[in-house]
N, C-alpha and C positions, 0 to 999 in steps of 0.2 A: 527573177529568182523568187520573189515574194509570192507572186501569183501561182507559180508552179508548186511551191511548197504548201501553200494554202490548199490547192486542189488535191494534193496528196493527203493532207489531213482530212479533207472533206470525204474523200473516197474511203479512207480507213474508218472514219467514225460515224458518218451519216448513215442512219438506218432507215430513214423514211424522209419524205419530202418536207415534213414539218420541221424536222431538225435542220435540214439543209437551209430552209428559209430563215430559221432562227439564227443560224450562224452568219448568214449574209447580212441580215439586219444589224446584228450585233457588231459587225465589223466597223461600221461608221463611228461607233463610240469607243472602240478599243483597238484602234489601228496601231498605236504606239506599242502597246503591250504585246500584241500578236507578232509584230515585227521583231521585237526583242526575243520573244520565245522561239520564233522560227530561226533566228540567227544562231541561238545556242544549239537548237536541235540539229540544224544543218551542219554545224561545225562538228558535232559528235558523229553524225551519220557518215559524213564525208571525210573523216579524219585521215583515211588512207590517201586522200589527195592533198592534205595540208602539210606544209613544212613543219618539222619538229624543231623546237628550240634546243633540243639535245643533239642535233645532228652535227657531226664533225667531218672534216676532210678525211676520206678513206684512202688507205694506202693501196696503190695499184702495182701489181707485180709484173704485168706485161700487157702490151697492146700489139695488135697485128691487123692486117687488112688483106682481103682476098685480091685486091688490085692495088698496085703501088707504082707510081712513076719514079724512075731512077733518080736518086738524089733527094727524094722527099719521103723518107721512110716513116712508118707509123710512129716510131719512137720519138719523133720530133714533137709530138703533142704533149710530151712529158718533160721537155727540157727547160721549161720556165720562160721561154722566149716566144713572143708573137711574131718575131721576124723569121722564124722557120715554120715549116708546115708539113703535114702529110697531104698527098694528093693522089687521087685515083679517078679514072674516067669511067662513067657508066651510070645507068639510071636505076640500078639496084645493086649497089656495092656494099658488101658486109664489112663493118669495122668492129673488131672484137676487143673487149676490155676484160682482163682477169684481175679481180681484187685479191689482196693478200689473204683475206678470210671471208667466209660467208657472212653477210651483214644485211641489215635492213637498209635498203637503198631508198633514199628520200628524194634527192634531186641531183642534177648535174649542172656544171657550168662549162660552156663551150664557146670558144672564140673562133669565128669564121673569117678568114682573109676575104677582103672585099665585102665584108658583112654589112657595111654601111650603104652599099649600093645594090647588093644582090640578096635574094631570098633563097635559102637552101631548104629543101624538103627532106624529111627523114622520119623513120619509124624506129622506135626503141623496144627492145625485148630484154628480159632478164631470165636467168636460169640458175638452178642449183647444181646441175650435173653436166652442163655444156652440151646437152642434146635435146632436152625438152624446154621449149621457150614460151614465155608468157609476155604478150604485148602490154606495154605500160605507157606508151605515148605514140601518137600519130600527129606530127606537128611540123612546123616550119620555123626558120629563124626569123628574127624581127625585121631584118633588112635595114637596121638603123645604127649598127655599131660593129666595130672590129674587135672590141674588148670582150672579155668573158661575159656571156649572157646566161641567165639562170633558166634552166629547163626543168620545171616541176613535173614529176612523173607519178603514176599510181604506185604507192609504196608497196614494195615486195621484198621478200628475202631472197638473196641470191649471191653468188660469187662471180657470175659471168654476165656481161652485158653485151648485147649485139645491137649496133646501130646500122640500119639499112638506109643508105644515103641515096637520094634520088636526083642528084644534080641540083642546079639552080634555075631561076627564071631567065638566066642569061645563056647557059649552055649545059652540057652533060658532065662537066668536071665537078668533082667534090673536093673540098678543102677543109681541113681543121688545123688551126695553128696551136691551140692549147685546149686541154680538157681536164676537168676535175670532177670527182664523184663525192657526194656527201650523203651521210646516213649515220646509222648507229651500229658500231662495229659488233660483230658476234664475239670478238675477242678484243678487249680494250687495249691490249698491247699493240694492236695493229694500227691505231689511229696515229696520224702524223702530228707531232707537237714540236715545233722548232725550238722551244725553250727547254725541252726535256732532254737530258743526255740519253743517247741511244747506245747501249753497250755493244751493238752489232756494228758500230762505225769502224772498229778496228778488227778485221778478220783475224782469227786465232787458229792454231793448229787443232784440228778436231777430226773425228771420223763420223760425225752424226749431224750434219746439216749446217755446217758453217764453212765458209770458204777458207782454205788453208793456203797461205802464201809462203809457208815455211822455207822451202828450198827452191823457189821458182824465180825465173826471170820472165819478162814479157818482151816479145819481139814484135815490131810493127814496121810496116812500110808507109804508114799514114803520113808521117812528118816529111820524109824525103820525096814522097810520091813516086818512088823508084823501087819496084819490087826486088831489084838486085842490090839495093843499098838500104838495108833495114837497120833501125835503131833498136838497141837492147837496154832495158832498165831492170833494176830490182823491182819485182812486182809489188812489193809492199810499199814502194815509194810513189806509186802512180795512183792518182785520183783526180776526178774533175776534168778529165780530158774528153775530147770528142770521141776518141777511139777506145778509151777505157775509163770507167767511172764506177766508184763504189757508192751505191745508193744508201740512204739512211736506214733502209730495211735490211742491209747487209748483202743484197744482191749485187753481183758484179757484172757490169755491161761491157762487152767488147764488140768492136765494129771495125771493119776494114774497108778499104776503097773498092770501087766496083770492078776495075779492070782485072782480067784473069791473072792469077798469080800473086795478087796482093794478099796480105795477111795481118792479123793481130792474134798472137798465140802465146799462151803460157808454156814454158818449157823448163825442164830441169837445168840447173846451172852447170856450166862446164866443170868437169872434174868428177861428176857423179855417174857418168856413163859406165855401163857394166855389161857383162854377158847376161844372157837370159837365164843363167843358173841362179843369179842373184834374185832374191825375193823382193818384188816391188808390187804395190797395189795402188792403182790410180782409180778413183771413183768420183763421178760427178753427176749432178742433175742440172739440166739446163733447158732452155727453150730458144729456138732460132726462128727469126723472122726475116723477111726480105731475102728469100732463098734465090740465088742466081739461076738463070735458065739451065745451066749445065751442072748445077749442084755446088756443094760447099763441103770442104773437109773440116771435120770437127775433132779429130783425135789422130795421133800418129805414134808409131814406134819408129823413130828415126835412128840415124847412125852418124857418128862423127869420125868415121874411119876413112873419109875421102870418097864417099859414094855420091851419085847424082840424084838419088831418090830414096824415099824411106822404104823400109821393109813392109810396114803396115800403114795403110791409110783408111781410117773410118770416115765415111762421108755420106751425106744426104744427096742422092743422085737426082738426075733430072726427072725421073719418074716418082720421086719422093720416097723411095725405099731407102732405109739406112743400110749401107753395105760395107763390107770389109774387102779391101783390095790388097792382096799380098804380092809383092814383087818376087817373081820366081827366078829370073835369070838376069845376068849382067847388070848388077846395080851400079857399076862404075862406068857404064858406057851410055851412049846417047839413046839407045833403045833397049827396052826390056819387055819380057812377057809377064803377064799377071794372072793370078787366079782370083776370081771374085766370088764372094759369099753374100747372099742376099738375106737381110734381116727383116724386121717389121716395117710396115709403111708408116710414114711420119706425116702429121698434119702441122702446118706452119703455126707457130705460137704455142703449141702444146709442149708439155714437159717430156723429156726423154732422159734415161739414165744409162750411163756406160760404166762398166767395171772392166779394167784390164789388169791381169795378174801375170807377172813373169816369174817362173821358177822351173828348175829341172830342165833347162834348155828349151822351153816352150812358152807360149803365151796363150792365156785363156781369155775369152771375151764374153761378156754378157750385156746384151742391149735390150732395154725395155722401154716401150712407149705404147700408149693406148690399150693397156691390158695384155699386150703380146710381148713375149720374151724370146730372144734368139741367143743361142750359145754356140761358140766355136772354140776349139783348141788347135793351135797351129804351131808348126815347127819350120824354121827357115830352110830353104833348099841349100844344097852344097855350095852354091855360088856365094853364099854369105860367110863361108868358113874363115875367110881372111879378115872379117870385120866383127867377129863374134864377141869381142870385148868392149864394143863402143856404142851399145844401144842406149837410147834415152827416150823419155816420154814427153809428149806435147798435147795440148788441147786448146781449142779456140776456133777462130774462123779463118779459113784459107780458101778464097773464092776460086771457082772454076768457071766463072761466067763474067760477062762484061756489062750486064744490064742493071745491076742494083748493088747496093752496099749491104752485105749480110750482117746481121747483128745477133749476138748470143747474149743471153742473160743467165749467168750461173747462180743458182740458188744454194748449191753446196759443191764443194770440191775438197778432196783430201788425197794425199799421197803419202803412203806409209812404206817403210822399209823393214 
């Protein structure tokens, strides 16, 4: 490094051969001084590669991967345990990280399962808009540890990080057990400080960006592992579970088992069901990862009048379009006919917003993601006349596939009457 730096100095300042010879001769008498000077200059010039003493652990809002093995979702890299992992097979697999705020990204810490005996290759990119990417690292793991190892990157400002994983020297499988990002937050409120009280720990009733547990239960088949035998809890009493967790950032994570028909959903408490003439407004913003092969339901207008299926199901379909499926006939029998309305296309891990309003005997829907908004206003068919006083609202993950455990992260949720 000394020789390279000296050569750069000579190229910049040598104007003729006599000066060049003079510098070379003088080197034998002033080596220590030049080394010290070069060290200072190199530190300044390459500060974008150096770790900052001001860097802190940055809050991560979500992670996702383009390839995921069933049972090893991307969210495992944030659960604080090296006994769980994300895994995906391939020699060019994208793993995405979204920070809470745009920040100066300084370095990462990553733990690789079998990292003490295998070397994993990867390339890292950052972005401010999730579309234009800047390469900040082309590297490989140390092959000496399964603990978190530090990955210094070219410092850059961004909110999004993409890691392109290339398998290991053993096979084409990629694994990450834990992951942390360090840097200087664009908004100081985004940094994680375990000793500082976070007012978002307890969700409150609001209509502007906080999760509202005001009149909600949560229903899950996770505990019984039987989709026909679901447990119900007051949503405000649940935290720190594999199937539902309230993060320090205020984001609420919900996850359900992989087999078709399993669910973890927020729903209105029994006793508040009503006709569609009653004004209700459910609004939430969320991101879903590990979408099953046949899709996942993310919102419903259901009915407690003895029917076998909901009137409305909002779901991310196998083709990744967000759709509305309205039950048209015989809701109390084994088979029904449906009308399907197709909304915007969804990208796993991105935010989407859903607003459902009931009033005047109808329900209006507004679905937004990726800059595209779809709107529908629907009225139940006459087959629902016997059940028109028993509608209630639900939101969460209700899988329609067997291959993976879908996960939703709610960044805001409100239900007003």
